[in-house]
N, C-alpha and C positions, 0 to 999 in steps of 0.2 A: 360818521355813520354811513352805512351802505344804503343804497336806494334801489328800489325796483319800480319801474313804471309799467303800468298796465293800460292798454287801450281797449276799451269796451265798445265794440261795434254794434250799432243799431239797437241800443237798449229799448227804445220806444217801439220797435217793431218785433223784436225777438224775445220780449219778456213774457214768455208763455209758460215756462216751467220753473219759475223761481230763480232765474239766472242772477237777478240782483242779489239775492241771498247767497248764492254761490260765490259771487264776487266779494261780498262782505266777509264771508268765512275765509276766503283766500287772503284777503287783506289782514284779517285778524291773525291768521297763522304766520304770515310773512312778518308782521310787526312783533309777534311773540318770539321770533327768532332774532330780533335785534335790527331788523331792516326798517327803513322808512318806505312806505308804500304810497304811490301816487296813482290814482285812477282817473283817467280822462275818458270822455265819451265822444263818439263820433256817430253822426246819423246823416241821412240824406239832406242836402242843403247846407251842411257845415263845410267850412274850408277843409280841403284834404289834409290829413295829418302827415307828418314825416314818420313813416313806419319804422325807419331805422333808429329812431330815438326811443323806441319802446322795447322792453324786455319780453313782454307777453302781449299778444294780441288775442283777445277773447271775442268770439263771434256768437256766443250763445249756442244753443243746440236746437235742432229741429228734429222732431220724430215723425 
């Protein structure tokens, strides 16, 4: 089975406009197409991730 990895940056700081819901919809749509979807989070104080190991890096949106 194919796999897509998503890195969700700063979910605790940028969750202002329902971005968690956007990530969940994205996961649902990816999985409905036969892929496995893995969502990891990263925030200040966490060990830096290997950005090269992710297919999508999502940083939320700021208006």
